[in-house]
N, C-alpha and C positions, 0 to 999 in steps of 0.2 A: 568540598562539593557534595551536596546531597543529591543522589541519583535515584530517579524513579524509572522503572522499566515497564512499559506497557506491552503486553503480548496479546494481540487479537487472535481468536481461534474459533474454529467451527468444525466439529466432527474430526478432530485430529488428535485424539487422546494420547496415543503412543508417541507420536512425534512431539507433541507438546511436552510430555514427560521428559523426553531427551533434551528439549530446549531448556526446560526448567532446571534439569540436572547441570547443564553447562553454565547457566546463570549462577547457580549456587556454588559451583566450583570456582568460577572466574570473576564473579562480582558479588561476593557473599554479603556485603553490607548494603546492597541496593534494595530499595523498596520495589517489590515485584507485584504487578497488577495484571491479572488475567481478565480480559474482556471476552466472555464466552457467548457466541451466538446460540441459537436454539439447537444445541447438539443433542444427538440421540445415541451417543456411543459411550456414555458413562463418564464424560469429561468432568461434569460437576462433582461427582463423588471422588474421582481421582484427585482433583485439585483441593477439595476440602480435607482430604486425608493427609495432605502434605503440610509441613510446618514452615516451608520456605516461601509460601505465597501470602502476601500481606492482605491483598484485597481480591476478591472474586466478584466481578460484575456480570450479572446475567442480563442479556438483551434479547429482544425478540426479532431483531433485524438481522439479515444475513450479509449485509455489505460491510466491507472492511473499514470504510470511512466512518460509519456509525460506531463500530467497535473501537476504532482509534479514539474518537472523541469521547466515548464513554469512559475509556481508561484515563485519558488526559484529564477529564473532569474531576477525578478523585485523586490524581497524583499530587504529592506534596513536595517533591524535590525541586531544587532550583535548576536541575538539568533533567530532561525527560527524554528517554530513549523509546524507540519503537522497534521491536524485534518480532519477526514473523514466527509463528508457532513451529514451523519446520526448519528454522535456522538455529544453528548452534554457534554461540560465540566462542572465540579462541582465547588462549592464555593472555595475549597481548591486548585484547579488546579494551579493557578498562584503561590501560595506559594511553591508548589511542583517543579515548573519550576525553581524558584530562588534558592531554596535549592539544587536541583539536579545538576544544572549546576555549582555550586560552586566547586564541587568535581569531575565532570565527563564531558566527551566530548559530551555525549548525555544522555537524561533521558526519560524514558517511564513509563507508569503506566497501571493499569487495566482498561478494558472496560467491563462493566456489561450489559448483554443483558436484555431488558425489553420487555414484551408483548405489542403489539400495542393496541390502543384504538379501540375495536371492534365496539362500537356504532358510533364513529366518522368516522370509515372506515379508509382505508389506501390508499389515492389517488395516492401515489407514487408507492406503491407495489414494485414488481420486474418486470422488463420488459426485452425484448431482447436487449434493449439499455443500460442496466445497465453497469456502468463503471467496467472494470475488476479489481478484488481485489486481494490482497495478501493472501497467506495461513496464517491464524492467528496463532501466537505462543501459545503454551499451557501454560497459566499462572496458578500459584497456589497462595496460601496465602503467600508463602515464596518468590515469585518472578517469573520472566519469565522463559521461556524454555531456557535451556543451553545445549550445546553439545560440545564434544571434537572431532575434526576431523583432522586427520593427525597431531596430537600433538598440535593443536591450539584450545584454548578455545573460543567458540563463544557464545555470549549472543544475543538471538533474541529479537526484539522489536516489539511492536504493531505499524504497519505502519500508522494507523489512529489516533494515540495518542502518538506522540514522538516530542521531541524538541532537536535541535542540536545547538552547538556553530557554528557560521558562518564558522569558519576556518575548522571545521570538514567536513561540506558539500562541502567546496571548495576542500579539499584534496580528498574527495570521487568522485568529479566531478558529484555530484548529483546521480541520479538513472539510471540504465541501461535500456534504452528504447527498447532493443530487447525483454525484458520480458513483456508478457501480464499479468503474475501473478508471485508472488514470488520476486518482486523487493526489498521489505524490508528485506527479508531473505538474498538475495544476498548482500545488503548493510551491513548487520550484519557480513557476512564473511569478507568483505573488511575492515570494521572497526577493526575487530580482527587482521587482517594481519598487520594493521598499529598501533597496540597496543593502540587503542583508547578505553576508558572505556565507558560502557553503564550502567547507574544507573537505578534502579527500585524503584519507590516510590508509596506507597499506596495513598498518598494525590494527586498525579497527576492522578486523576480518571475521567472517563467519562462514560456515559451510551449510549447504542445503542438500538434503537427501532427495534425489529425484524419485518420483512415484514409479512404482513397478508397472511396466507397460502391460502386464497381464491382468492388472486389477481393473475391474469394471469401472468405467468413468461416467456412465449415465449420459454420454454425449458431450461432456465438458471438454474433451480433447479438441473438438471442433472449435474454430474461432467464432466468437460472438461478434460477427461483422457489424450488426446494427449498433451494438453498444460501443464498439471500437470507434466508429465514426461519429456516433452521437457524442461521445466523450471528447473526441478530438475537436469537432466543430464548436462544441459548447465552451471548452476552456479557452480556445483561441479567440472566439468572438467575445466572450465575457471579459477577457484580460486585455484585448487589443482593439476591439471594435472591428468595423468593416474596413479592411485595408487590402491593397493589392497583394502584399506579401502573405497575408493570412489566406486569401483565396488561392494563391499559388501553392501554398504549403499543403492545404487540404487536397487540392487537385492532384498534386504530385503523388501524395500518399495513395489516393484512389486509383490513379492510373497504374502505379507500380503493382498494387494488389490485383488489379484487373488483369494485367499481363500474367501475373503469377497464377491466378485462378484459371485463365485460359490455357496456360501451360499444363495444368492438371487435367483439363479436358482432353488435350491432345495426347497426353501420356496415358490416358485411360484411368487416372486416379479419381476423376470426377466426371459428371455428365453435363451436357449442355443445359438441362433444366436446372441443375444445381448452380451453374454459373449465372443463369438468369436470376435465380432466387437470391444469390449473393449480391448481384448488382442492385436488385430491389431493396435489400436490407441496407446496403451502403447508402443508397439515395435517401431512403427514409431516415436513416440515422443522421446524415448530413443536414437535412432540412429540419428535423425535429431538434437536434442539438443546437444548430445555429440559431433557431428561433428562441429556444430557451436560454441560450447564452446571452442574447441581446436583452432579453427580459431581466436576467440576473444582473447584467451590467447597469441597467437603469435602476434596479432596486438598491444596488450598493455602489455608489460612485466614489467611495473612499479607496485608499490604496489597498485595503484588505480584500476587496472584491470577493466577498464571501457571504452572500445572503442566506446560505444554508449551512452555516457554521456552528461552532460550539455554543454560541449564545442564543441560537435560534429556537432551542427547545430544551425542556428539562425532564422529558419522559423517556429517555433512552433505556434506563435500567428498569427491569421488572423485579429484580432482587439483588441484594448486595450483602456479601459476607466480608466483614472488615475486622481483621485481627488487631488492628491498631486501636480499636475502641474496646475498653475493658467490658467484660460481660457483667451484667447486672445480677 
């Protein structure tokens, strides 16, 4: 098995370095590709100074799905992993990859959160430049989150700790770049539509260091309500069309969050004006995402359901540094 590991990153130099150290220790023969957004923290120089990164792709977009596709585009392995820059794979990770892909089209595993080192500080922290992330699946000791939608069984995977057979990513046409968040969940729906299996293995494990709560976050800690519901309605209507189950699912999410936001008002953690603004963002997100989802469904009627995928453009990279190619 030839394994390529794609690591999307944006302004996470020190966490990225720890991620790359773990890859070098536990998957030393893997091809490592870093897809770097417009970082302003010295990420480019740090990566270029390392001899364990095969390809550095510089992109101008801040969204994780563009970074994923940019890395997938240059990967040469017959198995392609996606590992978040703040995840660190464990000693058993590579064995989990090999065993999982023997029986499934994709394999994922648990990501355990750990507290940051308070004394050393958290130089990365969270910032307004943080790369947009997927909604994380709810994992249990028995496996990942699973749902049945419109009669289809969907197994969600951890977008920052997953490995695909190359042909599975090819058939998916990568990730949908319309989505700022929820790209992994969208891919899970499309894998289910194509009857592709997603395996879950406890040995394909990684750890994630939580951000220091004292670090400035530029407002990123607040939920991006508009994009949450834009992404939800987009991917459900794109993948399933207008169905009662889809309407009920989006409605139940909205009602649950509305009650939660109202509770914040009652407890004094929020204000009525913020609650009204949240409702407005949710409504606009639902309408905008639903409309765009139906347009996307018409644009791509194939099982891939990805009009904004890997094959849709060829201008993601603004620069590429490739150690696999001999210098002239």
